[in-house]
C-alpha positions as CSV (number, residue, x, y, z in Angstrom):
1,M,11.3,14.8,17.0
2,S,7.5,15.3,16.4
3,E,5.1,12.4,16.9
4,A,3.5,10.9,13.8
5,K,0.0,12.2,13.3
6,P,-2.6,12.4,10.5
7,Y,-2.3,15.5,8.4
8,G,-6.1,15.9,8.2
9,G,-8.0,18.1,5.8
10,R,-10.3,17.4,2.9
11,V,-9.5,14.3,0.8
12,L,-11.8,14.9,-2.2
13,T,-9.8,17.7,-3.8
14,I,-9.7,18.6,-7.5
15,P,-6.4,16.6,-8.1
16,F,-8.0,13.7,-6.2
17,I,-11.1,13.8,-8.5
18,V,-8.8,13.9,-11.6
19,G,-7.0,10.8,-10.3
20,L,-10.4,9.1,-9.8
21,L,-11.3,9.8,-13.5
22,V,-8.0,8.3,-14.6
23,I,-8.8,5.2,-12.6
24,L,-12.3,5.0,-14.1
25,V,-10.8,5.1,-17.6
26,M,-8.4,2.3,-16.5
27,F,-11.3,0.1,-15.4
28,G,-13.1,0.8,-18.7
29,F,-10.2,-0.7,-20.6
30,L,-9.9,-3.6,-18.1
31,V,-13.5,-4.5,-18.9
32,Q,-12.5,-4.6,-22.5
33,R,-9.5,-6.8,-21.7
34,F,-11.5,-9.4,-19.7
35,L,-14.3,-9.5,-22.3
36,Y,-12.1,-9.8,-25.5
37,G,-8.7,-10.8,-24.3
38,L,-5.3,-9.2,-24.4
39,G,-5.1,-8.6,-28.2
40,P,-7.6,-5.7,-28.5
41,V,-5.9,-3.7,-25.6
42,S,-2.2,-4.5,-25.8
43,G,0.7,-4.6,-28.2
44,M,2.0,-7.9,-26.9
45,N,2.7,-10.8,-29.3
46,D,4.4,-14.2,-29.5
47,G,7.8,-12.4,-29.7
48,Y,7.1,-10.1,-26.8
49,P,4.9,-12.1,-24.4
50,W,5.2,-9.3,-21.9
51,G,5.2,-5.6,-22.4
52,L,4.6,-2.4,-20.4
53,W,2.6,-4.0,-17.7
54,I,5.4,-6.4,-16.7
55,A,8.4,-4.2,-17.7
56,Y,7.1,-1.2,-15.7
57,D,4.3,-2.2,-13.4
58,V,6.1,-5.3,-12.0
59,N,9.8,-5.0,-12.9
60,V,10.3,-1.3,-12.4
61,G,7.3,-0.7,-10.1
62,T,8.4,-3.2,-7.5
63,A,11.9,-1.7,-7.5
64,F,10.3,1.8,-7.0
65,A,8.5,0.1,-4.1
66,C,11.8,-0.9,-2.4
67,G,11.9,2.2,-0.2
68,G,10.7,0.2,2.8
69,Y,13.3,-2.5,2.1
70,A,16.2,0.0,1.7
71,M,15.2,1.9,4.8
72,A,14.8,-1.2,6.9
73,I,18.4,-2.3,5.9
74,L,19.7,1.1,6.9
75,I,17.8,1.3,10.2
76,F,17.8,-2.2,11.5
77,I,21.1,-3.6,10.1
78,F,23.2,-0.4,10.3
79,N,21.5,1.0,13.4
80,K,20.7,4.3,11.7
81,F,17.6,5.0,13.8
82,E,17.7,8.7,12.9
83,Y,16.0,7.8,9.7
84,S,13.0,6.2,11.4
85,P,10.6,9.0,10.5
86,L,11.0,8.0,6.9
87,L,10.1,4.4,7.5
88,K,6.3,4.3,7.9
89,P,5.6,6.2,4.6
90,A,8.2,4.1,2.8
91,I,6.6,0.9,4.0
92,L,3.2,2.1,2.9
93,T,4.5,3.0,-0.5
94,S,6.2,-0.4,-0.7
95,F,2.9,-2.2,0.1
96,L,1.0,-0.2,-2.5
97,G,3.6,-0.7,-5.1
98,Y,3.8,-4.5,-4.6
99,A,0.0,-5.0,-4.2
100,L,-0.6,-3.1,-7.5
101,A,2.2,-5.1,-9.2
102,G,0.3,-8.2,-8.2
103,F,-2.9,-6.6,-9.6
104,S,-1.2,-5.9,-12.9
105,I,0.0,-9.5,-13.2
106,F,-3.6,-10.6,-12.8
107,F,-4.8,-8.9,-16.0
108,D,-1.5,-9.3,-17.8
109,I,-1.5,-13.1,-17.9
110,G,-3.7,-14.8,-20.5
111,R,-5.1,-17.6,-18.4
112,Y,-5.7,-15.5,-15.2
113,W,-8.1,-18.0,-13.9
114,N,-5.2,-20.4,-13.3
115,M,-3.3,-17.8,-11.2
116,Q,-4.1,-19.7,-7.9
117,N,-1.9,-22.6,-9.2
118,I,1.1,-20.7,-8.0
119,F,0.1,-21.5,-4.4
120,L,-0.8,-25.2,-5.0
121,P,2.3,-27.4,-4.3
122,W,1.2,-30.1,-6.8
123,H,1.3,-27.5,-9.6
124,A,4.6,-25.9,-8.5
125,N,7.7,-25.8,-10.7
126,V,10.3,-25.4,-8.0
127,H,13.1,-25.0,-10.7
128,S,11.5,-21.9,-12.2
129,A,12.8,-18.5,-11.5
130,M,9.4,-17.1,-12.3
131,F,7.8,-19.3,-9.7
132,E,10.2,-18.0,-7.1
133,V,9.5,-14.4,-8.1
134,A,5.7,-14.9,-7.9
135,L,5.8,-16.7,-4.6
136,C,8.2,-14.2,-2.9
137,I,6.2,-11.2,-4.2
138,A,3.0,-12.7,-2.8
139,A,4.6,-13.4,0.5
140,Y,6.2,-10.0,0.7
141,C,2.8,-8.4,0.0
142,L,1.5,-10.2,3.1
143,V,4.5,-9.1,5.2
144,L,4.1,-5.5,4.0
145,L,0.4,-5.6,4.9
146,I,1.3,-6.6,8.5
147,E,4.1,-4.0,8.7
148,T,1.8,-1.3,7.5
149,A,-1.0,-2.2,10.0
150,P,0.2,-0.4,13.2
151,P,-0.7,3.2,12.2
152,F,-4.1,2.1,11.0
153,L,-4.8,0.0,14.1
154,Q,-3.9,3.1,16.0
155,K,-6.3,5.2,13.9
156,F,-9.2,2.8,14.6
157,K,-8.2,2.6,18.3
158,L,-7.4,-1.1,18.2
159,N,-4.7,-0.7,20.7
160,N,-4.7,-4.2,22.1
161,I,-4.1,-5.7,18.7
162,E,-1.4,-3.1,18.0
163,K,0.4,-4.0,21.2
164,K,0.4,-7.7,20.4
165,L,1.5,-7.1,16.8
166,N,4.4,-4.9,17.9
167,K,5.7,-7.7,20.1
168,V,6.2,-10.0,17.0
169,L,6.8,-7.3,14.4
170,F,10.6,-8.0,14.4
171,I,9.9,-11.3,12.7
172,F,8.1,-9.6,9.8
173,V,10.9,-6.9,9.6
174,A,13.4,-9.7,9.1
175,L,11.2,-11.4,6.4
176,G,10.8,-7.9,4.8
177,M,14.6,-7.7,4.3
178,L,14.9,-11.3,3.1
179,L,12.1,-11.6,0.5
180,P,13.0,-8.6,-1.7
181,T,16.6,-9.7,-1.7
182,M,15.4,-13.0,-3.2
183,H,12.9,-11.8,-5.8
184,Q,14.6,-8.6,-6.9
185,S,17.6,-10.6,-7.9
186,S,15.4,-13.3,-9.4
187,L,13.8,-10.7,-11.7
188,G,17.4,-10.4,-13.2
189,S,17.7,-14.2,-13.3
190,L,14.7,-14.4,-15.6
191,M,16.5,-12.3,-18.2
192,V,19.7,-14.4,-17.9
193,L,17.6,-17.1,-19.6
194,S,17.1,-14.9,-22.7
195,G,20.8,-15.3,-23.7
196,S,21.5,-14.1,-27.2
197,K,18.0,-12.5,-27.5
198,M,19.3,-9.6,-25.3
199,S,21.8,-6.9,-26.3
200,P,25.3,-7.6,-24.8
201,L,24.9,-4.3,-23.0
202,Y,22.1,-5.8,-20.9
203,W,22.6,-9.5,-20.8
204,S,25.0,-10.8,-18.2
205,Q,25.4,-13.6,-15.8
206,A,25.6,-10.9,-13.2
207,L,22.1,-9.7,-13.9
208,P,20.8,-10.8,-10.5
209,L,23.4,-8.6,-8.8
210,F,22.7,-5.7,-11.1
211,F,19.0,-5.9,-10.5
212,L,19.4,-6.1,-6.7
213,L,21.8,-3.0,-6.7
214,A,19.3,-1.1,-8.9
215,A,16.5,-2.0,-6.5
216,L,18.5,-0.7,-3.6
217,L,19.3,2.5,-5.5
218,L,15.7,3.0,-6.5
219,G,14.6,2.4,-2.9
220,Y,16.8,5.2,-1.5
221,T,16.0,7.6,-4.3
222,I,12.3,7.1,-4.2
223,V,12.3,7.8,-0.4
224,V,14.1,11.1,-1.1
225,F,11.9,11.9,-4.1
226,E,8.6,11.1,-2.3
227,A,9.5,12.7,1.0
228,T,10.6,15.9,-0.7
229,L,7.3,16.1,-2.7
230,S,5.3,15.2,0.5
231,G,7.1,17.9,2.4
232,V,6.1,20.5,-0.2
233,A,2.5,19.2,-0.7
234,F,1.8,18.9,3.0
235,N,3.9,21.9,4.1
236,N,6.1,19.7,6.2
237,P,9.8,20.7,6.0
238,S,10.8,18.7,9.1
239,E,12.3,15.8,7.1
240,L,14.5,17.8,4.8
241,N,17.6,17.6,7.1
242,I,17.2,13.8,7.2
243,L,16.9,13.6,3.4
244,K,20.1,15.6,3.0
245,K,21.9,13.0,5.1
246,L,20.2,10.1,3.3
247,S,21.3,11.6,-0.1
248,A,24.9,10.9,0.8
249,I,24.3,7.2,0.4
250,I,23.0,7.4,-3.1
251,P,26.4,8.3,-4.8
252,W,28.0,5.2,-3.2
253,V,25.3,2.9,-4.6
254,V,25.4,4.6,-8.1
255,G,29.2,4.4,-8.2
256,I,29.3,0.7,-7.3
257,F,26.6,-0.1,-9.8
258,L,28.3,1.8,-12.6
259,I,31.8,0.4,-11.9
260,I,30.7,-3.2,-11.7
261,R,28.4,-3.0,-14.7
262,L,31.0,-1.3,-17.0
263,Q,33.7,-3.8,-15.9
264,D,31.3,-6.6,-16.7
265,I,30.6,-5.2,-20.2
266,N,34.4,-4.7,-20.7
267,A,35.2,-8.3,-19.6
268,R,32.8,-9.6,-22.2
269,G,34.3,-7.5,-24.9
270,A,31.1,-5.6,-25.5
271,L,32.2,-2.0,-25.0
272,D,31.9,-1.3,-28.8
273,A,28.1,-2.0,-28.5
274,I,27.7,1.3,-26.6
275,F,28.5,3.3,-29.7
276,A,26.8,1.1,-32.2
277,G,24.1,3.7,-32.8
278,D,21.2,1.3,-32.2
279,L,18.4,1.8,-29.7
280,A,20.0,-0.3,-27.0
281,G,23.3,1.6,-27.2
282,N,21.5,5.0,-27.2
283,F,19.4,4.1,-24.2
284,F,22.5,2.7,-22.4
285,I,24.1,6.1,-22.9
286,L,21.0,7.9,-21.7
287,E,20.6,5.9,-18.5
288,S,24.4,6.3,-17.8
289,L,24.3,10.0,-18.3
290,L,21.4,10.3,-15.8
291,L,23.3,8.3,-13.2
292,I,26.5,10.4,-13.8
293,A,24.4,13.6,-13.4
294,A,23.2,12.2,-10.1
295,L,26.8,11.8,-9.0
296,A,27.7,15.3,-10.1
297,L,24.7,16.7,-8.1
298,L,25.1,14.6,-4.9
299,I,28.9,14.0,-4.4
300,P,29.8,17.6,-3.4
301,A,28.9,18.1,0.3
302,K,27.8,21.7,-0.4
303,N,25.2,20.4,-2.9
304,R,23.7,18.0,-0.4
305,A,23.0,21.1,1.8
306,D,20.7,22.4,-1.0
307,S,17.3,20.7,-1.0
308,R,16.8,21.4,-4.7
309,K,20.0,19.8,-5.7
310,V,19.2,16.8,-3.4
311,F,15.8,16.5,-5.1
312,W,17.2,16.7,-8.7
313,G,20.1,14.4,-7.9
314,A,17.7,11.8,-6.5
315,F,15.4,12.3,-9.5
316,C,18.2,11.7,-12.0
317,A,19.3,8.5,-10.2
318,L,15.6,7.4,-10.1
319,L,15.2,7.9,-13.8
320,G,18.6,6.3,-14.6
321,A,18.1,3.1,-12.5
322,G,14.4,2.8,-13.5
323,L,15.4,3.1,-17.2
324,Y,18.0,0.4,-16.7
325,R,15.4,-2.0,-15.4
326,F,12.9,-1.1,-18.1
327,N,15.5,-1.4,-20.9
328,A,16.7,-4.8,-19.7
329,Y,13.1,-6.1,-20.3
330,I,12.1,-4.2,-23.4
331,I,14.7,-2.0,-25.2
332,G,17.6,-4.5,-24.7
333,F,15.5,-7.5,-25.6
334,S,15.1,-8.6,-29.3
335,P,13.5,-11.9,-30.1
336,G,14.4,-11.6,-33.8
337,N,12.2,-12.9,-36.7
338,G,10.8,-9.4,-37.3
339,W,9.0,-9.2,-34.0
340,H,8.5,-5.7,-32.6
341,Y,6.6,-4.2,-29.7
342,F,5.2,-0.8,-28.7
343,P,2.6,-0.2,-26.0
344,T,-0.9,0.7,-27.1
345,T,-2.9,3.6,-25.7
346,P,-5.0,1.3,-23.5
347,E,-1.8,-0.2,-22.0
348,I,-0.4,3.2,-21.2
349,L,-3.7,4.4,-19.7
350,I,-4.1,1.3,-17.6
351,T,-0.6,1.9,-16.3
352,F,-1.5,5.5,-15.5
353,G,-4.5,4.2,-13.6
354,I,-2.4,1.9,-11.5
355,I,-0.1,4.9,-10.6
356,A,-3.1,7.0,-9.8
357,I,-4.4,4.4,-7.4
358,E,-1.1,4.3,-5.5
359,I,-1.0,8.1,-5.3
360,L,-4.6,8.5,-4.1
361,V,-4.4,5.8,-1.5
362,F,-1.1,7.3,-0.2
363,V,-2.7,10.8,0.0
364,W,-5.8,9.4,1.8
365,A,-3.6,7.4,4.3
366,V,-1.3,10.4,5.1
367,K,-4.4,12.6,5.8
368,R,-6.2,10.0,7.9
369,A,-3.6,7.8,9.6
370,P,-0.5,8.7,11.8
371,L,2.2,8.1,9.3
372,M,4.3,11.2,9.2
373,P,5.4,13.8,11.8
374,F,3.8,17.2,11.2
375,P,5.3,19.8,13.6
376,G,2.6,22.3,14.8
377,K,-0.1,20.7,12.7
378,K,-3.3,19.7,14.4
379,S,-5.1,16.7,13.1
380,Q,-8.4,17.5,11.3
381,A,-9.3,13.9,10.8
């Protein structure tokens, strides 16, 4: 197995510059948000106190960032160390996803200047699911920062610090598996409180379990999706055989998720809502079809030998599980009294800016730090 090394090469390419322009636009709208408040830049209202920034950037975004969590479970609990080459990039992606989710919370909340109260015990509401989510995400960001550090300590030749950190890294690995289990399930607990405001297709007392399963599914699929694209972009096919093996796990998680969720809907007598013809029912059908397509692509062993089918199978599962988490917060939620929500152009562009930051930092890191094995590639860093 090849040793991890920087890919090298020029960072400031044309796509990179385009990404910087998207980020510049994002900061322009953020200036408007902080000068004039949430109203001029968002479609949120009293009925929908959170919109795209929470539903995607936090709820879906942190689930997309569960690649490090999912791979750590596979490697350190099930002793599948053959997947180790996928771990460093997955942890970096997790750190970027969670850090940017925290960034989006900062400009999403109205009284952002009170955000530090989360960390002050005399202001803490220990009975709040939202408090637990906020505290766990903040703690997990710190854990991910420490887990991400070794390749960068190696890059800057801080070998003594790297050796000392490696001796205690197992503690942070353990915390890195505990904290997402807590807050990913708690993101589901938040919506349990919505009760009748949610469609029966999305509300359930089992939401914490569904959200945790969806996070695991998104963790594995994002690793396959990202590693395939990285292999193409950086001309690095060495991980494709590992991805083919990893893709065999995805149908199991999809199958368990679909069976438990459909049984839960059936037990509550809500199956008729699937074909009601409303937005919630139609989106339920769409996300289910995407997950079924993933099963059709990934269950046959011969399909898992085909890199293209592995990629598209993971992509379908990624869309299906991501859509489920988004729908639970927006499409399946209806506060009544005539309230409606649709994201504004600034909301969408700010979200694009957050995604651009994550991609550009990842590209810079892969080119400058020893994160991925590149057989036969000499570092140009």
